[in-house]
C-alpha positions as CSV (number, residue, x, y, z in Angstrom):
1,X,52.1,-102.7,-63.7
2,X,53.3,-101.6,-67.0
3,X,54.8,-98.2,-67.4
4,X,52.7,-97.3,-70.4
5,X,49.4,-97.3,-68.4
6,X,48.2,-93.8,-67.4
7,X,48.9,-93.1,-63.6
8,X,46.3,-91.6,-61.6
9,X,46.7,-90.3,-58.1
10,X,43.6,-90.3,-55.9
11,X,43.5,-88.2,-52.7
12,X,41.2,-89.9,-50.1
13,X,40.4,-93.6,-48.9
14,X,36.9,-93.2,-47.9
15,X,34.1,-94.0,-50.5
16,X,34.6,-92.2,-53.6
17,X,38.4,-92.7,-53.8
18,X,38.4,-96.5,-53.6
19,X,35.3,-96.7,-55.9
20,X,36.9,-94.6,-58.5
21,X,40.1,-96.8,-58.2
22,X,38.1,-99.8,-58.8
23,X,36.6,-98.5,-62.2
24,X,39.8,-97.1,-63.4
25,X,41.6,-100.3,-62.9
26,X,38.9,-102.1,-64.9
27,X,39.6,-99.6,-67.7
28,X,43.4,-100.1,-67.7
29,X,44.7,-97.3,-65.5
30,X,47.4,-97.6,-62.8
31,X,45.9,-96.0,-59.5
32,X,47.6,-94.9,-56.4
33,X,45.4,-93.6,-53.3
34,X,47.1,-91.3,-50.7
35,X,45.3,-91.0,-47.4
36,X,46.6,-88.7,-44.6
37,X,45.2,-90.9,-41.9
38,X,47.7,-93.6,-40.6
39,X,45.3,-96.4,-41.4
40,X,41.8,-96.8,-42.9
41,X,39.3,-94.9,-40.9
42,X,36.5,-97.4,-40.0
43,X,34.4,-95.1,-37.8
44,X,31.3,-93.4,-39.0
45,X,27.5,-93.4,-39.0
46,X,25.0,-95.0,-41.2
47,X,25.0,-94.2,-44.8
48,X,22.4,-95.1,-47.5
49,X,23.1,-97.0,-50.8
50,X,20.1,-95.8,-52.9
51,X,19.0,-95.4,-56.6
52,X,21.7,-94.9,-59.0
53,X,24.3,-95.6,-56.2
54,X,22.8,-99.0,-55.6
55,X,22.9,-99.8,-59.4
56,X,26.7,-98.9,-59.3
57,X,27.0,-101.2,-56.5
58,X,25.4,-104.0,-58.6
59,X,27.6,-103.3,-61.5
60,X,30.7,-103.6,-59.1
61,X,29.3,-107.0,-57.9
62,X,29.2,-105.6,-54.2
63,X,25.3,-105.3,-53.6
64,X,25.2,-108.6,-51.8
65,X,28.1,-107.7,-49.7
66,X,26.5,-104.6,-48.7
67,X,23.3,-106.3,-47.8
68,X,25.3,-108.8,-45.7
69,X,26.8,-105.9,-43.7
70,X,23.5,-103.9,-43.2
71,X,23.1,-102.0,-40.0
72,X,19.7,-104.0,-39.3
73,X,17.8,-100.6,-38.9
74,X,14.1,-101.4,-39.4
75,X,12.9,-97.7,-39.8
76,X,12.7,-94.4,-38.3
77,X,10.8,-93.3,-35.1
78,X,10.3,-89.9,-33.8
79,X,9.9,-89.9,-29.9
80,X,9.0,-87.6,-27.1
81,X,10.8,-86.7,-23.8
82,X,9.6,-90.1,-22.2
83,X,10.5,-92.1,-25.2
84,X,7.0,-92.6,-26.2
85,X,6.6,-93.1,-30.1
86,X,5.2,-90.0,-31.9
87,X,5.4,-91.4,-35.4
88,X,7.4,-94.1,-37.2
89,X,8.3,-94.9,-40.8
90,X,9.4,-98.4,-41.6
91,X,12.5,-98.9,-43.8
92,X,12.1,-98.6,-47.5
93,X,11.5,-101.7,-49.6
94,X,12.7,-100.3,-52.8
95,X,16.1,-99.1,-54.4
96,X,15.3,-95.5,-53.1
97,X,12.5,-95.3,-50.7
98,X,12.4,-94.3,-47.1
99,X,14.2,-92.3,-44.5
100,X,15.8,-95.7,-43.8
101,X,16.9,-96.9,-47.0
102,X,16.7,-100.7,-47.7
103,X,20.5,-100.9,-47.9
104,X,21.9,-99.2,-44.9
105,X,25.5,-99.8,-43.9
106,X,28.0,-97.9,-41.7
107,X,30.4,-95.7,-43.6
108,X,33.4,-97.4,-42.2
109,X,32.1,-100.9,-43.2
110,X,31.5,-99.7,-46.8
111,X,34.8,-98.2,-46.8
112,X,36.5,-101.4,-45.7
113,X,34.5,-103.3,-48.4
114,X,35.6,-100.8,-51.2
115,X,39.4,-101.1,-50.1
116,X,39.2,-104.7,-50.0
117,X,38.0,-104.7,-53.7
118,X,40.9,-102.7,-54.7
119,X,43.8,-103.8,-52.4
120,X,45.4,-105.8,-55.0
121,X,45.1,-103.5,-57.9
122,X,45.6,-100.1,-56.3
123,X,48.7,-98.9,-54.1
124,X,47.5,-97.3,-50.9
125,X,49.7,-94.7,-49.1
126,X,48.5,-94.2,-45.7
127,X,49.9,-91.5,-43.3
128,X,50.7,-89.1,-46.1
129,X,49.2,-86.1,-48.0
130,X,49.5,-84.0,-50.9
131,X,51.2,-80.6,-50.2
132,X,52.0,-79.3,-53.8
133,X,50.6,-79.8,-57.4
134,X,52.2,-78.5,-60.4
135,X,49.9,-79.2,-63.2
136,X,51.8,-79.0,-66.7
137,X,48.8,-79.7,-68.8
138,X,49.5,-79.2,-72.4
139,X,53.1,-78.1,-71.8
140,X,56.5,-80.0,-72.1
141,X,56.6,-83.1,-70.0
142,X,52.7,-83.2,-70.0
143,X,51.4,-84.3,-66.4
144,X,51.1,-83.3,-62.8
145,X,54.1,-83.1,-60.4
146,X,52.8,-83.8,-57.0
147,X,54.7,-83.0,-53.7
148,X,54.0,-85.2,-50.6
149,X,54.5,-84.3,-47.0
150,X,56.7,-87.4,-46.5
151,X,57.1,-89.2,-49.8
152,X,59.5,-87.8,-52.6
153,X,57.7,-85.7,-55.3
154,X,56.4,-87.8,-58.2
155,X,54.7,-87.5,-61.6
156,X,51.2,-88.6,-62.4
157,X,49.0,-88.2,-65.6
158,X,45.9,-87.1,-63.6
159,X,45.1,-86.2,-59.9
160,X,41.6,-86.5,-58.4
161,X,40.6,-85.1,-55.1
162,X,38.3,-87.4,-53.1
163,X,39.0,-86.3,-49.6
164,X,35.8,-84.8,-48.5
165,X,34.0,-81.6,-47.9
166,X,37.1,-79.9,-46.5
167,X,39.4,-81.3,-49.3
168,X,42.9,-79.9,-48.8
169,X,43.9,-81.1,-52.3
170,X,40.9,-79.2,-53.7
171,X,42.2,-75.9,-51.8
172,X,45.8,-76.5,-53.3
173,X,44.3,-76.2,-56.9
174,X,41.1,-74.1,-56.6
175,X,41.7,-72.1,-53.5
176,X,38.5,-70.8,-52.0
177,X,36.6,-70.9,-55.3
178,X,34.2,-73.6,-54.0
179,X,31.6,-72.1,-51.8
180,X,31.1,-74.3,-48.6
181,X,27.6,-73.4,-47.7
182,X,26.8,-73.8,-44.0
183,X,23.2,-75.1,-43.4
184,X,23.1,-73.8,-39.8
185,X,23.4,-77.1,-38.1
186,X,26.2,-78.6,-36.0
187,X,26.3,-82.3,-35.6
188,X,28.4,-84.5,-33.3
189,X,28.8,-88.4,-34.0
190,X,29.9,-91.1,-31.7
191,X,29.7,-94.8,-30.9
192,X,28.2,-95.6,-27.6
193,X,27.4,-98.8,-25.6
194,X,24.2,-100.6,-26.4
195,X,21.7,-101.5,-23.6
196,X,18.9,-104.0,-23.3
197,X,16.5,-101.0,-23.8
198,X,17.8,-100.3,-27.3
199,X,16.0,-101.6,-30.4
200,X,16.7,-101.6,-34.0
201,X,14.8,-98.4,-34.9
202,X,16.4,-95.1,-35.8
203,X,15.1,-92.9,-32.9
204,X,14.9,-89.3,-33.1
205,X,14.1,-86.8,-30.3
206,X,13.8,-83.2,-30.4
207,X,14.6,-80.8,-27.5
208,X,13.8,-77.0,-27.3
209,X,16.5,-74.7,-28.6
210,X,16.9,-76.4,-32.0
211,X,18.5,-79.5,-30.5
212,X,18.1,-83.2,-31.4
213,X,19.3,-86.5,-30.2
214,X,19.2,-89.5,-32.3
215,X,20.1,-93.3,-31.6
216,X,20.6,-95.8,-34.5
217,X,21.7,-99.5,-34.4
218,X,24.7,-100.9,-35.9
219,X,25.7,-104.7,-36.7
220,X,28.5,-104.6,-34.2
221,X,26.6,-104.5,-30.8
222,X,26.8,-100.9,-30.3
223,X,24.8,-97.7,-30.9
224,X,25.5,-94.9,-33.2
225,X,24.4,-91.5,-31.5
226,X,24.3,-87.9,-32.8
227,X,23.8,-84.7,-31.0
228,X,22.8,-81.9,-33.3
229,X,22.0,-78.2,-32.6
230,X,20.9,-75.1,-34.9
231,X,23.3,-72.3,-35.1
232,X,22.9,-68.9,-36.5
233,X,25.7,-69.2,-38.9
234,X,24.0,-70.1,-42.1
235,X,26.4,-68.5,-44.7
236,X,29.9,-69.3,-43.1
237,X,32.1,-71.9,-44.4
238,X,31.0,-75.1,-42.9
239,X,33.4,-77.0,-40.8
240,X,35.5,-73.8,-40.3
241,X,35.6,-73.7,-36.5
242,X,37.9,-76.5,-35.1
243,X,37.9,-77.6,-31.5
244,X,40.0,-80.2,-29.6
245,X,38.1,-83.4,-28.7
246,X,37.9,-82.2,-25.0
247,X,36.8,-78.8,-26.0
248,X,33.9,-80.3,-28.0
249,X,33.0,-82.6,-25.1
250,X,32.8,-79.6,-22.8
251,X,30.8,-77.8,-25.5
252,X,28.2,-80.6,-25.9
253,X,27.7,-81.0,-22.1
254,X,27.1,-77.3,-22.0
255,X,24.5,-77.5,-24.9
256,X,22.6,-80.8,-23.9
257,X,22.9,-80.9,-20.1
258,X,19.1,-80.3,-19.9
259,X,18.0,-81.7,-23.3
260,X,16.1,-84.8,-21.7
261,X,15.3,-88.3,-23.1
262,X,18.6,-90.2,-23.7
263,X,20.8,-87.1,-23.8
264,X,22.7,-87.7,-20.3
265,X,23.3,-91.2,-21.6
266,X,24.9,-90.0,-24.8
267,X,26.9,-87.3,-23.1
268,X,28.3,-90.0,-20.7
269,X,29.2,-92.1,-23.7
270,X,30.9,-89.5,-25.6
271,X,33.3,-88.9,-22.8
272,X,34.9,-92.2,-23.4
273,X,34.1,-92.6,-27.1
274,X,37.3,-92.9,-29.3
275,X,35.5,-92.0,-32.6
276,X,33.8,-88.7,-31.5
277,X,33.5,-86.3,-34.6
278,X,31.9,-82.9,-34.8
279,X,31.1,-81.0,-38.1
280,X,29.2,-78.0,-39.2
281,X,26.8,-79.4,-41.8
282,X,27.0,-78.0,-45.3
283,X,27.2,-78.3,-49.0
284,X,29.8,-77.7,-51.5
285,X,28.8,-75.5,-54.4
286,X,31.8,-75.8,-56.9
287,X,31.5,-73.7,-60.2
288,X,33.8,-76.4,-62.0
289,X,34.9,-79.8,-61.1
290,X,38.2,-79.9,-62.9
291,X,41.1,-77.7,-64.1
292,X,43.9,-78.9,-66.5
293,X,44.7,-82.4,-65.2
294,X,43.2,-82.2,-61.8
295,X,39.5,-83.1,-61.0
296,X,37.2,-83.5,-58.0
297,X,34.7,-86.4,-57.1
298,X,32.5,-87.2,-54.2
299,X,32.1,-84.6,-51.4
300,X,35.1,-82.8,-52.5
301,X,33.3,-81.9,-55.7
302,X,29.6,-81.6,-54.5
303,X,28.9,-82.6,-50.9
304,X,25.0,-82.3,-50.6
305,X,25.3,-82.9,-46.7
306,X,24.2,-85.8,-44.6
307,X,20.8,-84.4,-44.3
308,X,20.2,-85.1,-48.1
309,X,20.7,-88.8,-47.7
310,X,22.4,-88.7,-51.0
311,X,26.2,-88.4,-50.2
312,X,27.1,-92.1,-50.6
313,X,24.9,-92.6,-53.8
314,X,26.5,-89.5,-55.2
315,X,29.9,-90.7,-54.4
316,X,29.6,-94.1,-55.9
317,X,27.8,-92.8,-59.0
318,X,30.2,-89.9,-59.6
319,X,33.2,-92.3,-59.2
320,X,31.7,-94.5,-61.9
321,X,30.8,-91.7,-64.2
322,X,34.2,-90.1,-64.1
323,X,36.1,-93.5,-64.5
324,X,33.7,-94.4,-67.5
325,X,34.1,-90.9,-69.2
326,X,37.8,-91.2,-68.9
327,X,37.8,-94.6,-70.5
328,X,35.5,-93.3,-73.2
329,X,37.5,-90.4,-74.3
330,X,41.3,-90.0,-75.5
331,X,41.4,-86.4,-74.2
332,X,41.0,-86.0,-70.3
333,X,39.4,-82.6,-70.9
334,X,36.5,-84.1,-73.0
335,X,36.2,-86.7,-70.2
336,X,35.9,-84.0,-67.5
337,X,33.5,-82.3,-69.6
338,X,31.4,-85.2,-70.1
339,X,31.6,-86.1,-66.3
340,X,30.0,-82.7,-65.4
341,X,27.3,-82.8,-68.2
342,X,26.0,-86.2,-66.9
343,X,26.4,-85.4,-63.0
344,X,25.5,-81.8,-62.6
345,X,21.8,-82.3,-62.9
346,X,21.9,-85.1,-60.5
347,X,23.8,-83.3,-58.0
348,X,21.6,-80.1,-58.4
349,X,18.5,-82.2,-57.5
350,X,20.2,-83.9,-54.5
351,X,21.4,-80.5,-53.2
352,X,17.8,-79.0,-53.4
353,X,16.6,-80.1,-50.0
354,X,13.0,-80.0,-48.9
355,X,11.8,-76.5,-47.7
356,X,13.2,-75.5,-44.3
357,X,15.6,-78.5,-43.9
358,X,17.4,-79.1,-41.7
359,X,15.9,-76.3,-39.4
360,X,12.3,-77.6,-40.0
361,X,13.4,-81.0,-38.2
362,X,15.0,-79.2,-35.4
363,X,12.5,-76.7,-34.0
364,X,13.7,-74.2,-31.4
365,X,10.4,-73.6,-29.5
366,X,8.2,-76.1,-27.7
367,X,5.3,-74.9,-30.0
368,X,7.7,-75.6,-32.9
369,X,8.4,-79.1,-31.7
370,X,4.7,-79.8,-31.0
371,X,3.8,-78.6,-34.7
372,X,6.7,-80.8,-36.1
373,X,5.5,-83.9,-34.0
374,X,2.0,-83.3,-35.3
375,X,3.2,-83.1,-38.9
376,X,5.2,-86.2,-38.8
377,X,2.3,-88.1,-37.2
378,X,0.2,-87.0,-39.9
379,X,2.7,-88.0,-42.5
380,X,3.0,-91.5,-41.0
381,X,-0.8,-92.2,-41.3
382,X,-1.7,-94.8,-44.1
383,X,-3.9,-92.0,-45.9
384,X,-1.1,-89.5,-46.0
385,X,1.8,-92.1,-46.0
386,X,2.8,-91.5,-49.5
387,X,3.2,-88.0,-49.0
388,X,5.4,-88.6,-46.1
389,X,7.4,-91.2,-48.0
390,X,8.1,-88.6,-50.8
391,X,9.3,-86.2,-48.2
392,X,11.9,-88.7,-46.8
393,X,13.0,-90.1,-50.2
394,X,15.7,-88.2,-51.9
395,X,16.1,-88.1,-55.8
396,X,18.3,-91.1,-56.0
397,X,17.1,-92.3,-59.3
398,X,17.1,-89.1,-61.1
399,X,20.1,-89.7,-63.6
400,X,20.2,-91.7,-66.8
401,X,23.1,-93.8,-65.8
402,X,25.5,-94.6,-68.7
403,X,26.6,-98.1,-69.5
404,X,30.3,-98.4,-69.9
405,X,30.4,-102.1,-70.0
406,X,31.8,-102.3,-73.5
407,X,35.0,-100.3,-72.4
408,X,36.3,-102.5,-69.8
């Protein structure tokens, strides 16, 4: 690559990072992605590609590839302790509708697809991370000097943090300024063996004590399981409590031992699962997404939480808009301002969850579970179905997506 091209360092090789690299390359930037994991992390649960995010995938030319890698999930079923169906909601048939989107793909499969689109145009550095950032914006030798854990320090024109809700790159520059707001729900994810009794529905079971167990299909012959439970910590920093894998396994056994339905099977599965991951579900509320020559994108900027159904669409859309604004402006400050102006209203709507979510879907008492079951049963009926669909459909189209085609 020629040395007169602006050099951009992106931290994080999940969804937003590679998507941003794709668009920046189209606009003539030289891109490098640093990822602390030793190799691409291919694990993860189902993610939705909805609304504006789906339109971005079309403009990237990967919508058909996403469709080909779909999980095969046919909809959502709420079940009782015996497995009997309480209510069901078929998968959406539009760009945005339904608890199960028309385009469902595993996070890891989407990450692989995005990386494969950028491998020949972006330098990937796995097994390293940013440890220091000296932003000399406007000074002599304009640029950002970056220190790495392993590689020697290096200068870039811009640095973009795309390394998730707990972004260490963001912390280096913004400190604790962004609020990470816990939603009072802890969720653990793992891949477990599929059995003959499994089907292609997303099955959701509630147990007393604010606990839920879900099973979802994947295209690889296994099942993606989650164990969630309500906590009383609604204002602490999400994800602040870290446990070892063995500590988390013991904790899950303690919490879900008597939960019923498929809980025992899931607990047995997590004991040998190599991808068990736990998090305190939360949202990032950052008052600003840039300072100097450093900016945030994806969950590092505005995580709306997995319960929003909007994380992937926000990441794809934010990457598209950020790259487009950088291409449309000579001054990166103007570009960053344009990026926030366009994305802020979209993010605000995505973070505005339905009343009571996620606690309303994880009742603590048996009476609460019965009431929730009655509510979803009514919502699934043909007469009330439109209201139910609205409840499960996030605001995925709520943005006037700019057209930057003339720039690249």
